[in-house]
N, C-alpha and C positions, 0 to 999 in steps of 0.2 A: 526514664532512660538516663544512663550514666554517660558522662562525657569527660574527655581530657580537658579539665578546666583551664589549664595553662594555654593549650592550643585554641580552645573556643573563646578565650578572652581576646584573642587577636581580632583586629578589623583592618585587614591589609589595604582594601580599597579606600576606606574612609581615611586612614592615616596618610596614605600617599596623596589623596586628593587635597587634604588639609595642607600638607606641605607645599604642594604646587600652588594652591590658592594664596598662600601667604609668602610666596617668593618675592624677594626685593631685588632691585637693580636688574630688572628683566624687561625686555622690550618684546611684546607679543605681536608677531606678524602672521598669525594663524586665526582660524575661526574660533568662536563666533565673532561677529562683527562688533559687538559691544566692547570687546577687549577687556575681559576681567572686570566688567562693570563700569568702565570709564565712559562708555558711550550710551548707557541706558538713560531713559528719560527721567526727569526729576520726579514725575508722578510715581514711577516704580520705586524710586528711592524713598519717597515719602510713605508709600504703602508698606513696603517689605524690607526697607533698609538696603544697604549696598553690599553687605558681606556675602550673602548667598550668591550673588552674581559673579563674584571673584572665583567661585568654585564651579561655575558653569564652563567647563573646559572640554576640549576635544581629546582624541586619543594621542596624547603626548607620549614620548618614549617611556617616561616613568609610569604611565598609567595603563600599559598593556594594551591588548587588542581583543575585543569581545569575540571576534570570529576565529582568532588563532591565539588563544591565551597561553602565555608561557610564564607570566609573572604574577602580579597581584590578583588579577581576575581568576586565574587558574587556582591560586591558593584559596581565594574566597569561596570559589565553587566547590573545592574539595572539602573545606570546612563545613559548608552547607550540606553536602552529601552525607557527612557523618551525622550532623545534627538532625537531619530529616529522615535518616534511615535509607539512603539511596546508595547505589554503587557509583553513579555519576549524576551530576546536577549541572544544568545550564541556567544562567540568569537571563531573564526575559525583560526587555524594556518596552515591548509592544503589548504587554498584558498577557493574560492567559489565552486571549483570543489567538495570538500567533502560536502559542504552545499547542492548542487543540488542532489548529490547522496543520502544524508541522507533524503532529502525531499521525494524522490521516495521510499526509503526503509521504511519510516515511514507511507506511505499511500498505498503501493502496495506490494503484495507477489507474489509467483510463479503463473502465469496464470491470474493474475488480469490485467485489461485493464487500460491504462492511455492515455489520449488524449493530444497530443502535436504537435507543428509545425515541419515540416520537416527541417526547417532551424535553429534548436536549436544547442547549443554548444555540443561538443562531451562528455562533462561531463554527459549529460543526457543519452547518450548511455551507458556509464559506469554504470550509475544507473540502466538502464534496464538489463544489464548483471548481476549485483550484485543481483538485486531483483527477476529476472525472470519474470518481468512484460511484458505484451504484448502491444507494441505501436500501437496506432491508430493515424496515421499521418494525419494532415490536411495541405493543402497548404496555405501559407501566401498570402496576397494581394501582387500583383506584378506590378511594374511600368515598362512597356516594353520599354519606351523611355529611361529611365535612366538605365535600366537593374539592378534594385535593388528590392529585396524582402523586404516587410515591415512586419507588424504584422499580426497575424491571426485576423479574424473578429468575431463579436458576432454571425452573421448568420452562419458562418462555424462551430463555436463551438456548436451552437444550433442543427445544422444538425447532427454533430458527436454524440452528446448526445442522439438525437432521435434514431439514428441507433445503438447506444451502450449504452443503459440506465444502464447497469451494470458496467460502468466505475467507478473506485474508486477515480480518481482525474484528474484534468486538469493542465497542465504546459504551461506557456507562457513566452516569452522573452519580457522584458519591461525595458528599451528601447533596440532597436537593436543596433548593433555595429555602425550604422550610426546615432544614436541618435533619431530614429523614435519610437514614442509611439502609440500603438493601443488604442482602446476604452476599457481600462481595467475595468472601472466602469460597462459598459454594459455587458462585458464578465463575470464579477463577479456575476452580477444579474442572468444571464443565468445559470451559474454553481451552484449557491446556490439554485436555484429552484429544483435542484436534490439532495440537501443537501450533496454535496461533496465539498472538499476544492479546492481552486484555488491556485496553487503554482506559484511563479514568480521568474524567473531568472532575478534579477535586478542588475546584476553585475556592470553595467555601470551607475547606478542611485543613488549612495549613497549620492550625493549632493542635490537631489531634495527637501529635507525637509527644505532647508536653504535659499531659495529665492523665492518670489512669482512669478517671471517671468519664473521659471523653471517648468517642468511638475509636475503634482500631484504625490507624492510618492505612490508606489504600495499599501502599507497598508492603506493609507488614501483613496485610490480609491476602496478598498474592498477586496484586497488580504488577504488570510489567512496566508500565509507564504511568506517571501521575503528573498532572498539571495543577499547580496551586497558585492562587492569587494571594501572594504574601501581603499585599496592601489591604485586602478585604477585612481581615480580622486580626492581623498583626501590625507591626509598626513601620512598614515600608511606605514609601510614597505611592500615591495613586499611579497605576499602570505598571508597577514593579511586581514581577511574578517569577516563579521558578518552574522548571521542568525536571522531573526526577525519573531515573530508570533503574531497574534491577533485572538481572538475568540476561540470557543471550537470545531472546526472541525478537528483540528490537535491533535492527541494523543501525548502529550508532553513527556510522559515517553518513548514511543516507539521512538520518535525523538531523545531524549537524548541517548538512547541505540544505535541508529543507528550512531550517531556522535562518540560514544565511539569506534565503530567498525572501523571508518574511520580516526579518528584523531590520531596523534602521541601520544604515552604515554610519550614522552619526549618533551613537547611543549617548544618552544623558548619563554622565557620571554621578549626578545627584541621585538618580534612580538606582544605579548600581551600588553606590555607597549606602543608600538606605536599605537595600537588601542585605548587604554585609552587616550593617548595624542591627537590623531586625533579627538576623540569625544569631548574632552574639547575645542579644537581649534574651532570646528564648532559651538558648543553650545554658545560659548562666542562671536565669531567673524565671524560666518558663512555668515550672510547676507552681511556684508561688503566685505568679501573675494569673494563671488559669484558675487557681483555687479562689482567688479574690473575685474573678469574673464569674465563676460558678455560684459563689455566694450571692452576688448581686442579682444574677438571673433567678436564683431560687426565691429571693425576696420579692422580686417583681411578680413572679408567677403566683406565689402564694397570695399576695395581696390583690392582684387583679382578678384571680379566680373567685374571690369572695364578693366582687362587685356584681349586682344583679344583671342578668341578661348577657353576661360576658363569659366566655369559656376559653381555655388554653389548650393548644395542641399537646397531646400526651401520647406516650407509647400505648398502642392498642393491645388487647389481649392476644390477638393473633392476626397477623397480616403478613403474607410472604414477601411483600415489598417494603416492609417496615420492621426491621429487626433491631435498630438502635436509633437513638435520637441525640443530636447535639444539644445538650441542655443549655448552652449559651444562646441558642436561638429561640426567640419568643414569638409565637404566632397566636394572635387573639382573634377569635371569631366574633364579629360585630353585627351579624345579620339580625340577631334578636333585638337589636336596638332600632330596627326598622330603617336603617340607613345602609348604604353600600360602604365598602371599605374605602372607596375613593372619596366619598363625602366625609367619612370619619377622618381620613388623612388630611383633607383640606382644612377641617376645623382644628385638628391638632397642630398642624404646621403653621397656619396663618394666625390663629388666635391664641393658642396655648403654648407655643414654643416647644413642641415635641414633633420630631420628624421621623417617620418610619422609613425603613429600607425598601419595603415592598408592599404597596397597597394592591389589593385585588377586589373582586366583587363582594366577597363575604368576609375577608380577613385583612388583618394588618400584620406584617412580619417585621420584627425588630432585631437588629444585630447588637448583642451585648458583648462588648469586647474589653480588652485590657485598658482601653482608654476611657471607659465609662466610670462614673463616680456615683456615690450615694445620692448626691444632689440630683443627678440625672434620673435615677430610679424614682425619687420622690416626685419629680416633675411629671414623669411618665404615668405614675399611678394617679396623681391628681388630675392629669388630663383625662384619663378614662373615667374618673369619678364625675367630672363635668359632662362628658359624653353621655354617661348613663342617666344623669339627671335630665338632660335635654331630651332623651328618647321618649319620655312620657308625653312630649308635645307632638309626636309623630303618630298618626292614626293608622296607617296602612303598613303592613309588613312587607319587606322587600321580597320581590320575586325575581329570581335570576335563572338564567340558562347556563349550564355548565360547559366549560371548554371540553371537558373530558367526554361529554356526550357526542362530540363531533366525530370521535373515532379516528382511524387512520385514513386520510383521503387517498383516493386512487391517483396513481402517477401515470402520466402519458409520456413524459420525457424525463431524463435524468436532470438533476439540478443544473449541471453544466450545459447540457443541450438547450435547456430552456433559457438559461442566462444569455447565451450567445445567439439565440434565435431571433428572427425579425419580430417586432412587436407592434401593437397598436393600442391606443387608449380608448376605452369605452365607458359609457355611463355605468355607475356602480351596479345598478340592478339589471344591466344587460350582460353581465359577465358570468352569470351562472352557467355551469357546464363548459366553460372555456378553460384554457390552460393558463395558470397564473405565470406571469413573467416577473413577479416581484416577491420579495421576502418580507412578509408583513406580520408584525408581532407586537403585542403590548410589551412595553419595556419600562422598568424591569417586570418580569425576570428575563425577557429576551427569548421566550419560547414561541416559535412561529405558529400562527394560525394558518397562514398560506405560505407556501414556498415555491420557487420556480420549478415548473414541471408538474405540479399537482392540479387536479381538476377542482375548480371552484364550485362549492356546494352552496345551496341556499342556507344551510345551517351555519356555515362559516361566515357568510355575509351577515346573517342575523346576529351572530355572536360579536362580530366586529362593531356593528352598530350599537349593540348593547354596551360594549366597553366604552365607546365614545360618548354615548348618552349619559352613562354613569359617571363620567369625568375622568376616565382612564386615558393613558397616553399610548398612541399607536405609532410605531416607527416602521420605516422601510418603504412606505407607499410614496410614490411620486407626488400624489395629491394628498396632503395631510388632512384635507376636509373630507376625504373619502367619498367625494361625489363622482370620482372616476378611478378606475383601476387599469393597470397595464397588463395586457394579455398577449400570448403568443399568437401571431398571425395564423389563421386557420389554413390548413393544407388543402382544403376543398377549393376546387376551381370556381 
């Protein structure tokens, strides 16, 4: 993608923040309380230095206003819109979570239907609770050999819209946590036949616009709205994200108001400046950086695939939910080593100095980004060599139950109704056939097993226990030991 280099070289937020941080002969009688670093503890100074705290500033007149930008934030967001192929861009300081929630709030109200995959991030469930929207879940395409759910398909979306022509919007994940991309262009065409917007959780795809060998960016493929975690694979600070829109199917005023409900009224300018700088970096050097990243990923995949009993996720010959793969994402199947992904992750992290992004029952997924080095790849490969050598000491092959075998649970209440309903806490094994009052999911990737309003099945309970026994992390439950679950009080007298 070609940019106006002179314009894209600017970093308006970063420059203004630097000037304010280095102001002299200035008495600050405004927040935060540490007053440009003068009041921070010595331990923070020892660990991080003092300079960064001088830039921890509030919305001073020179620094614009996130909710009504007219100066440097507006300029930075306009530059980002050009760089990422949007008509309008909003900077997010509450992560992609608030972007997904705002997208749902901007398109759905209480009782409105939204079509979305069952393997979406839990931020979408929060959006359902906040908006009162009614979810119409569709199952994603599933690979039973690898036990991985991919994207929803155009055919599934068309069927859902035929059954629910009153739906207000469609939400899809692109790419998945594994880097898998569905046929977004075909899905957009189906959705737009009904003149409703296609919303895309593109949290893991903010780099797509910057190299021709990467999948097509969501907006370029026809999405009306895209939410990207700029921090996940680019150079922004953690929690810094962007929301992009194109076309006229999104009410931008309503979207803006929704973001005001969800974003902090005290935004961190360090986060905003990091978004500004990350955009500049990619606009000027993105293709070069992504080329290097792709070379590192290719090196890792080639070498790990040659290690006995290990395999790499690759493009299938034919799968309607898998039409492109982000080649910077590396997923290694470890089940043939006779250990779970959680066990492999623990060994790699604690003993071998290699940390995955996502452990699951049979796989480990790694994000290879512009910040990785040749030395990182060497350590990664050597870590798997050690794992493979140890596998000969394990006698029994791992047996696992798939999350995708759980299907789409029946719902008795909407997520909002269940969230605000009276609840009670019961022993874990007494909750079968009751209505869940909790959003329970392994994290990462943050895909719920149970959500408020769904009927709890024995299969879901067994799967949660299997995750816990295998060493996985489960979030959302009031009792982290899983001895008890919170359910909606029965309506029976």
